[in-house]
Kinemage of the C-alpha trace (Angstrom):
@kinemage 1
@onewidth
@group {chain A} dominant
@subgroup {mainchain}
@vectorlist {calphas} color= white
{ca met a 1} P 77.624 89.702 97.263
{ca glu a 2} L 75.223 92.411 96.252
{ca asn a 3} L 76.525 95.858 95.346
{ca lys a 4} L 74.580 97.678 98.108
{ca glu a 5} L 75.835 95.224 100.741
{ca met a 6} L 79.385 95.495 99.420
{ca lys a 7} L 79.295 99.290 99.447
{ca asn a 8} L 77.995 99.353 103.009
{ca cys a 9} L 80.690 96.912 104.141
{ca ile a 10} L 83.418 98.903 102.400
{ca asp a 11} L 82.120 102.182 103.841
{ca leu a 12} L 81.974 100.822 107.393
{ca cys a 13} L 85.438 99.258 107.120
{ca leu a 14} L 86.893 102.563 105.952
{ca lys a 15} L 85.009 104.512 108.607
{ca ser a 16} L 86.443 102.159 111.221
{ca ala a 17} L 89.956 102.535 109.809
{ca ile a 18} L 89.702 106.327 109.993
{ca ala a 19} L 88.299 106.213 113.537
{ca asn a 20} L 91.145 103.925 114.590
{ca glu a 21} L 93.802 106.205 113.069
{ca his a 22} L 92.186 109.189 114.789
{ca cys a 23} L 92.045 107.365 118.126
{ca ala a 24} L 95.679 106.226 117.915
{ca ser a 25} L 96.828 109.719 116.983
{ca his a 26} L 95.064 111.259 119.975
{ca asp a 27} L 96.453 108.598 122.280
{ca leu a 28} L 99.994 109.129 120.980
{ca met a 29} L 99.739 112.885 121.566
{ca asp a 30} L 98.890 112.256 125.204
{ca ser a 31} L 101.784 112.523 127.616
{ca gly a 32} L 102.519 111.350 131.099
{ca glu a 33} L 101.045 108.370 132.921
{ca asn a 34} L 97.953 108.274 130.735
{ca ala a 35} L 100.124 107.564 127.673
{ca lys a 36} L 101.361 104.341 129.265
{ca gln a 37} L 97.788 103.258 129.961
{ca met a 38} L 96.892 103.815 126.301
{ca lys a 39} L 99.654 101.636 124.846
{ca arg a 40} L 97.393 98.614 124.232
{ca cys a 41} L 94.744 100.867 122.704
{ca val a 42} L 97.229 102.353 120.231
{ca gln a 43} L 98.557 98.923 119.249
{ca leu a 44} L 95.064 97.622 118.565
{ca asn a 45} L 94.038 100.832 116.759
{ca arg a 46} L 96.943 100.526 114.343
{ca asp a 47} L 96.323 96.844 113.639
{ca cys a 48} L 92.600 97.387 113.310
{ca ala a 49} L 93.023 100.265 110.858
{ca asp a 50} L 95.251 98.136 108.642
{ca ile a 51} L 92.931 95.122 108.711
{ca cys a 52} L 89.869 97.283 108.001
{ca val a 53} L 91.514 98.917 104.974
{ca leu a 54} L 92.677 95.579 103.604
{ca thr a 55} L 89.215 94.099 104.117
{ca ala a 56} L 87.626 97.021 102.237
{ca arg a 57} L 90.072 96.571 99.367
{ca leu a 58} L 89.436 92.834 99.098
{ca val a 59} L 85.666 93.292 99.183
{ca ala a 60} L 85.903 96.007 96.517
{ca arg a 61} L 87.807 93.734 94.156
{ca his a 62} L 85.561 90.712 94.810
{ca ser a 63} L 88.542 88.765 96.097
{ca glu a 64} L 88.143 85.120 96.984
{ca his a 65} L 89.920 86.030 100.239
{ca ala a 66} L 87.395 88.698 101.258
{ca lys a 67} L 85.336 86.445 103.528
{ca his a 68} L 88.449 85.211 105.302
{ca met a 69} L 89.566 88.804 105.917
{ca met a 70} L 86.092 89.743 107.119
{ca lys a 71} L 86.486 87.152 109.867
{ca glu a 72} L 89.833 88.684 110.843
{ca cys a 73} L 88.237 92.128 110.694
{ca ile a 74} L 85.441 91.026 113.032
{ca glu a 75} L 87.980 89.712 115.527
{ca ile a 76} L 90.227 92.789 115.577
{ca cys a 77} L 87.282 95.210 115.582
{ca glu a 78} L 85.740 93.466 118.580
{ca leu a 79} L 89.049 93.454 120.472
{ca thr a 80} L 89.656 97.103 119.673
{ca ala a 81} L 86.122 98.148 120.607
{ca ala a 82} L 86.427 96.349 123.944
{ca glu a 83} L 89.713 98.126 124.655
{ca cys a 84} L 88.411 101.546 123.609
{ca glu a 85} L 85.326 101.080 125.774
{ca lys a 86} L 87.611 100.933 128.821
{ca his a 87} L 88.570 104.575 128.277
{ca asn a 88} L 86.471 107.672 128.801
{ca his a 89} L 87.858 109.718 125.904
{ca glu a 90} L 85.414 110.851 123.226
{ca his a 91} L 87.706 109.584 120.453
{ca cys a 92} L 87.757 106.146 122.102
{ca lys a 93} L 83.968 106.089 122.299
{ca glu a 94} L 83.668 107.023 118.613
{ca cys a 95} L 86.259 104.415 117.671
{ca ala a 96} L 84.470 101.682 119.612
{ca lys a 97} L 81.207 102.591 117.899
{ca ala a 98} L 82.802 102.473 114.435
{ca cys a 99} L 84.498 99.160 115.235
{ca arg a 100} L 81.247 97.583 116.419
{ca ala a 101} L 79.427 98.733 113.263
{ca cys a 102} L 82.196 97.358 111.047
{ca ala a 103} L 82.253 94.020 112.863
{ca glu a 104} L 78.486 93.673 112.571
{ca glu a 105} L 78.481 94.394 108.839
{ca cys a 106} L 81.386 92.013 108.216
{ca arg a 107} L 79.528 89.361 110.219
{ca lys a 108} L 76.494 89.751 107.922
{ca met a 109} L 78.621 89.636 104.786
{ca ala a 110} L 80.738 86.671 105.866
{ca ala a 111} L 77.693 84.529 106.713
């Protein structure tokens, strides 16, 4: 893996993690019926944030497990983006965008 590619992958994974934490936090602050509708989104956001951070850490340390985690990261980012795209909140739109960018970069790196 080249340093520029690694840095871009790490940056996009961390950007996705932050977007997911932000999205989950906004969803958790919501009350009423809408909060129930956002349950799946919050669950995916939390899992996605964790997987993205772990992927960034493994890439940064040149771990032999990095490519495996990139595949997991692609999967959770795509699931999370699809869920966020169902909602009309700005934080969901930003999260979906960050997830798609992360998945695409991981796909390039894992190839």
